[in-house]
C-alpha positions in Angstrom: 81.1 -86.5 5.8 81.5 -87.1 2.0 79.1 -84.7 0.1 76.4 -86.4 -2.0 77.2 -87.0 -5.6 74.9 -85.6 -8.3 72.5 -88.0 -9.9 72.1 -86.1 -13.2 73.4 -83.1 -15.1 71.2 -80.8 -17.0 72.5 -78.8 -20.0 70.5 -75.9 -21.5 72.5 -75.3 -24.7 71.1 -72.0 -25.9 71.5 -69.8 -28.9 72.9 -67.0 -26.7 73.9 -68.7 -23.4 74.5 -72.2 -22.1 73.6 -73.0 -18.5 74.6 -76.2 -16.7 73.0 -77.6 -13.5 73.7 -80.6 -11.3 70.7 -82.4 -9.8 70.8 -84.3 -6.5 68.7 -87.1 -5.1 67.3 -84.9 -2.4 65.6 -82.6 -4.9 68.3 -79.9 -5.1 69.6 -78.3 -8.2 72.9 -76.4 -8.3 74.0 -74.3 -11.1 77.6 -74.8 -12.3 79.5 -71.5 -12.1 82.5 -70.4 -14.2 85.2 -68.2 -12.6 85.5 -65.4 -15.1 86.7 -61.8 -14.4 87.0 -62.5 -10.7 83.3 -63.6 -10.3 81.3 -66.8 -10.8 79.2 -66.7 -13.9 76.5 -69.4 -14.6 75.4 -68.1 -18.0 78.2 -69.3 -20.3 78.1 -67.5 -23.6 77.5 -69.9 -26.5 80.4 -68.8 -28.7 83.8 -70.0 -29.9 87.0 -68.3 -31.0 89.8 -69.7 -33.1 93.2 -68.0 -33.3 96.3 -69.2 -35.1 99.1 -69.5 -32.5 102.8 -68.9 -33.2 103.1 -72.2 -35.0 100.5 -71.2 -37.6 97.2 -73.0 -38.4 98.3 -76.2 -36.7 98.9 -74.3 -33.5 95.3 -73.3 -32.9 94.2 -71.4 -29.8 90.6 -72.3 -29.1 88.3 -70.7 -26.5 84.7 -70.6 -25.6 82.3 -68.4 -23.6 83.6 -65.1 -22.1 87.2 -66.2 -22.9 86.3 -66.5 -26.6 84.9 -62.9 -26.4 88.2 -61.7 -24.7 90.2 -63.4 -27.5 88.1 -61.7 -30.1 88.3 -58.3 -28.5 92.1 -58.6 -28.2 92.5 -59.4 -31.9 89.3 -59.1 -33.9 90.9 -59.2 -37.3 92.9 -62.5 -36.8 90.3 -64.3 -34.6 87.5 -66.3 -36.1 84.6 -65.7 -33.8 81.4 -67.8 -34.0 78.3 -67.3 -32.0 74.7 -68.5 -32.2 75.8 -71.7 -33.9 72.9 -73.6 -32.4 70.9 -72.0 -35.1 72.1 -74.4 -37.8 71.9 -77.6 -35.7 68.8 -78.7 -37.7 69.9 -77.4 -41.1 70.8 -80.1 -43.6 72.2 -77.4 -45.9 75.0 -76.8 -43.3 77.5 -79.6 -43.6 80.8 -78.0 -42.5 82.8 -74.9 -42.3 86.6 -74.5 -42.6 88.5 -72.8 -39.8 92.3 -72.3 -40.0 92.6 -75.1 -42.5 90.5 -77.6 -40.6 86.9 -78.7 -41.5 84.3 -78.5 -38.7 80.9 -80.2 -38.9 78.2 -79.0 -36.5 79.0 -81.8 -34.0 82.7 -80.8 -34.1 81.8 -77.2 -33.2 79.5 -78.4 -30.4 82.0 -80.9 -28.9 84.8 -78.3 -29.1 82.5 -75.8 -27.3 81.5 -78.4 -24.6 85.1 -79.4 -24.0 86.2 -75.8 -23.4 83.1 -75.3 -21.2 84.0 -78.3 -19.1 87.6 -77.2 -18.8 86.5 -73.7 -17.7 84.2 -75.1 -15.0 87.3 -76.1 -12.9 86.6 -79.2 -10.8 82.8 -78.8 -10.8 82.3 -81.2 -13.7 85.2 -83.6 -13.0 82.9 -86.2 -11.5 79.9 -85.6 -13.7 77.2 -88.4 -13.5 76.7 -90.5 -16.6 73.0 -89.4 -16.9 72.7 -86.3 -19.0 69.5 -84.4 -19.7 69.7 -81.9 -22.6 67.1 -79.3 -23.5 65.7 -79.1 -27.0 63.4 -76.5 -28.5 59.9 -77.5 -29.6 60.8 -76.1 -33.0 64.3 -75.6 -34.2 65.1 -72.5 -36.3 65.4 -72.5 -40.1 63.2 -72.8 -43.1 63.0 -76.6 -43.1 64.5 -77.7 -39.8 65.2 -81.4 -39.3 64.9 -82.2 -35.6 66.1 -85.7 -36.0 69.3 -84.4 -37.6 69.8 -81.9 -34.8 69.4 -84.5 -32.1 71.8 -86.9 -33.9 74.4 -84.1 -34.0 73.8 -83.3 -30.4 74.1 -87.0 -29.5 77.4 -87.4 -31.4 78.9 -84.3 -29.6 77.8 -85.2 -26.1 78.9 -88.9 -26.4 82.4 -87.6 -27.2 82.5 -86.3 -23.6 81.8 -89.7 -22.3 78.1 -89.6 -21.5 76.2 -92.9 -21.9 72.7 -92.1 -20.8 71.5 -89.1 -22.8 67.9 -87.9 -22.8 66.3 -84.9 -24.4 63.5 -82.8 -22.9 61.6 -79.9 -24.4 62.9 -76.7 -23.0 59.6 -75.3 -21.8 58.8 -78.7 -20.2 61.9 -78.3 -18.1 61.0 -74.8 -17.2 57.5 -76.0 -16.2 59.1 -78.7 -14.0 61.2 -76.0 -12.3 58.1 -73.7 -11.8 55.9 -76.6 -10.5 57.9 -76.8 -7.3 56.1 -73.7 -6.0 52.6 -74.9 -6.8 50.5 -75.5 -3.6 47.6 -77.1 -5.6 46.9 -78.8 -8.8 47.1 -76.4 -11.8 47.2 -76.2 -15.6 50.3 -74.2 -16.5 51.3 -72.5 -19.8 55.0 -72.1 -20.0 56.4 -69.6 -22.5 60.1 -70.0 -23.1 61.8 -67.3 -25.1 65.4 -68.0 -26.2 67.7 -66.4 -28.7 66.5 -68.4 -31.7 63.2 -70.0 -30.7 60.0 -69.3 -28.7 58.4 -72.4 -27.3 55.1 -72.9 -25.5 53.9 -75.9 -23.5 50.7 -76.5 -21.5 51.1 -79.0 -18.7 48.6 -80.2 -16.1 50.2 -80.7 -12.7 48.3 -82.8 -10.1 49.3 -82.4 -6.5 48.3 -85.5 -4.5 49.8 -86.9 -1.2 52.7 -84.5 -1.3 53.7 -85.8 -4.8 53.3 -84.1 -8.2 52.2 -85.9 -11.3 52.2 -84.2 -14.7 50.8 -84.6 -18.1 51.7 -82.6 -21.2 48.5 -81.3 -22.9 49.8 -79.3 -25.8 52.9 -77.8 -27.3 53.9 -75.4 -30.1 56.9 -73.4 -31.1 58.1 -70.9 -33.6 61.7 -70.5 -34.9 62.2 -66.9 -33.8 62.8 -65.0 -30.5 65.4 -62.5 -29.2 67.7 -62.8 -32.3 64.7 -61.8 -34.5 64.2 -58.7 -32.3 67.9 -57.9 -32.8 67.6 -58.1 -36.6 64.7 -55.7 -36.6 66.9 -53.1 -34.9 69.7 -53.8 -37.3 67.5 -53.7 -40.3 65.9 -50.3 -39.4 68.8 -48.5 -37.7 72.1 -50.0 -38.9 71.6 -51.5 -42.4 70.6 -48.1 -44.0 73.9 -46.8 -42.8 75.7 -49.7 -44.4 74.2 -49.3 -47.9 70.7 -50.8 -47.7 68.4 -49.0 -50.0 71.2 -47.4 -52.1 72.1 -48.2 -55.7 75.1 -49.0 -57.8 76.0 -48.5 -61.4 76.2 -51.5 -63.8 77.2 -50.3 -67.2 74.4 -47.8 -68.1 72.0 -49.1 -65.5 71.3 -48.1 -61.9 70.5 -51.2 -59.8 69.6 -51.6 -56.1 72.2 -53.0 -53.7 71.1 -56.7 -53.2 69.0 -57.0 -50.1 70.5 -60.5 -49.3 73.6 -58.8 -48.0 71.6 -57.3 -45.2 69.2 -60.2 -44.5 72.3 -62.2 -43.5 72.2 -60.1 -40.3 69.1 -62.0 -39.3 71.4 -64.9 -38.3 74.5 -64.0 -36.3 76.2 -67.3 -37.2 75.9 -66.5 -41.0 78.1 -63.5 -40.5 80.9 -65.6 -39.3 80.7 -67.7 -42.5 80.3 -64.7 -44.8 83.9 -63.3 -44.8 85.1 -65.9 -47.3 81.9 -66.1 -49.4 81.2 -65.0 -53.0 78.8 -62.3 -51.5 81.8 -60.8 -49.7 83.8 -60.5 -52.9 80.8 -58.8 -54.5 80.4 -56.4 -51.6 84.0 -55.3 -51.9 83.6 -54.7 -55.6 80.5 -52.6 -54.9 82.7 -50.0 -53.2 83.9 -48.9 -56.7 80.5 -48.9 -58.4 78.1 -47.7 -55.6 76.6 -44.3 -55.7 77.2 -44.0 -52.0 80.6 -45.8 -51.6 81.1 -44.6 -48.1 78.1 -46.7 -46.9 79.3 -49.9 -48.6 82.8 -49.2 -47.2 81.3 -49.3 -43.7 79.6 -52.7 -44.5 83.0 -54.1 -45.7 84.7 -52.9 -42.5 82.0 -54.4 -40.3 82.4 -57.8 -41.9 86.1 -57.8 -42.7 87.2 -56.5 -39.4 84.8 -58.7 -37.5 82.9 -55.9 -35.8 79.8 -58.1 -35.5 80.2 -58.8 -31.8 80.5 -55.1 -31.1 77.3 -54.6 -33.1 75.6 -57.4 -31.1 76.5 -55.6 -27.8 75.1 -52.3 -29.1 71.9 -53.9 -30.1 71.6 -55.7 -26.8 72.2 -52.5 -24.8 69.4 -50.8 -26.7 66.9 -53.7 -26.1 67.8 -53.7 -22.4 67.3 -50.0 -22.0 64.0 -50.0 -23.9 62.7 -52.6 -21.5 62.9 -50.0 -18.8 62.7 -46.7 -20.6 60.3 -45.2 -23.2 63.2 -44.2 -25.4 66.9 -44.8 -25.7 69.9 -43.9 -27.9 71.5 -46.5 -30.1 75.2 -46.1 -30.4 77.6 -48.3 -32.4 81.3 -47.3 -32.5 83.8 -49.7 -34.0 86.9 -48.8 -36.0 85.8 -46.1 -38.5 82.1 -47.0 -38.3 80.0 -44.6 -36.2 76.2 -45.0 -36.0 73.9 -43.2 -33.6 70.2 -42.8 -33.5 67.4 -42.2 -31.0 64.8 -45.1 -30.8 61.5 -45.1 -29.0 59.9 -48.1 -27.4 56.8 -47.6 -29.5 59.0 -47.6 -32.7 60.7 -50.8 -31.7 57.4 -52.5 -30.9 56.2 -51.5 -34.3 59.3 -53.2 -35.9 58.8 -56.5 -34.0 55.0 -56.6 -34.6 55.3 -59.6 -37.1 57.3 -61.6 -34.5 54.8 -60.8 -31.8 52.0 -62.0 -34.0 53.8 -65.2 -34.8 54.3 -65.8 -31.1 50.6 -65.2 -30.3 49.7 -67.6 -33.1 51.9 -70.3 -31.6 50.2 -69.8 -28.2 46.8 -70.3 -29.9 48.3 -73.5 -31.5 49.3 -74.8 -28.1 45.9 -74.0 -26.7 44.2 -75.8 -29.6 46.5 -78.9 -29.2 45.5 -79.0 -25.5 41.8 -78.6 -26.2 41.7 -75.5 -24.0 40.6 -71.9 -24.2 42.2 -69.0 -22.3 40.1 -69.7 -19.3 41.4 -73.3 -19.0 44.9 -72.0 -18.0 45.5 -71.4 -14.3 49.0 -70.0 -14.4 51.4 -68.6 -17.0 55.1 -68.7 -16.5 57.4 -66.6 -18.7 61.0 -67.4 -18.9 64.0 -66.7 -21.2 65.7 -63.4 -22.0 63.1 -62.1 -24.5 60.4 -62.4 -21.8 61.8 -59.2 -20.3 60.6 -57.3 -23.4 57.5 -55.3 -22.3 55.6 -56.1 -25.5 56.1 -59.8 -25.0 54.8 -59.7 -21.4 51.9 -57.5 -22.6 50.9 -60.2 -25.0 50.2 -62.6 -22.1 48.7 -60.1 -19.6 46.3 -59.0 -22.3 45.2 -62.6 -23.0 45.3 -64.1 -19.5 45.3 -61.2 -17.1 48.2 -59.9 -15.0 47.2 -62.0 -12.0 47.9 -65.3 -13.8 51.2 -64.2 -15.3 54.5 -64.8 -13.5 58.2 -64.7 -14.6 61.6 -65.1 -13.1 64.7 -67.2 -13.2 65.0 -66.2 -16.8 68.3 -67.9 -17.5 68.4 -70.7 -14.9 64.9 -72.3 -14.9 65.5 -74.7 -17.9 68.9 -76.0 -16.8 67.7 -76.5 -13.2 64.5 -78.2 -14.4 66.5 -80.5 -16.6 68.7 -81.7 -13.8 65.7 -82.2 -11.5 63.9 -84.2 -14.2 67.0 -86.4 -14.3 66.2 -87.6 -10.8 62.7 -88.7 -11.6 61.8 -92.4 -11.5 59.5 -92.1 -14.5 62.1 -90.4 -16.7 60.6 -91.7 -19.9 57.5 -89.6 -19.2 59.5 -86.5 -19.5 62.1 -87.3 -22.1 62.8 -88.7 -25.5 66.0 -90.3 -26.8 67.8 -89.1 -29.9 67.3 -92.4 -31.7 
């Protein structure tokens, strides 16, 4: 018997990971796995690597996901490694970047990433259905994000892969759709989706009637910060002081502070990939000669010049993961000649991320106000996304709504699965919006 063909494909293109799901007419959702390191991975790292092959810049070797990481680890100096590039999807100030002599716009980077993802999926995406459901945040990151620009860029990239019916669904709405399958009765659900770059909140009323579920979105809000902002707080408090933050340099007869903008760049991983050829980088190299603490600035130069940023990212992630389970942990970063170690308590970390937690709570209040509800009007709370594992994030909701109403799970898969399931709905327009 010929297996049923999927009716829709859901793509959760995330700042940190990308997850793909196939939806079937019988209500099933199956995650696409990628055979890496002898096992099947469904969370495909949202990163790219570019390496000049034996024939020079015109002989580029391009990889994505864990294969991009492997290429970077094998040759960090000669490999251009880009991660978190979703973060400038909605930025009009980002027009293009030059990699190995070729100019790449955002849609070029995204389509390159998607083509490598499809190739690494084996035959799982060979017969992909024409209907594509793509997740989008409630609020894109950046100072003045342009969502229409972001979706136009998305559309251009996905159409290059041959998709003709492309819809966009708010990421927390997709997570809510996934969660609603377990509801036995009608309920008002607050979904909190914490990604790498955004935290999104949606309140949806699900009505169960005659074995069918109808839904109505009541209110939404989002804030352009999440797990990456937590990472930056660790870097800013633990790493940057060891790289020269707070030190001074001599300019003629004056002593001036090292510019803070060199360190705020660590708030956006994708900026670091673009920094190596910037004017700031030339200034930083010159500061090694004029700094009162040249050994610290030399460490900063090495981290940026030798592309140690992925190693730094992994050290930060390990600390966050450990602090989710332990009251204290030791941060260790060893790369080249740079060695940084420090003990960090969970209470200290929670103090650092207090501004982000306050912004998240304000966005929850905004969603409640948009829905015309108070805390008592929410029956269930569903937390999803990697940053939902941070104890201080969960505590924000248990304090407001009570532990009995708060659930979590499927942190990486709920959005992609929900997207592919929405793709099978008859009233698709209720759930989605087109890019144009």
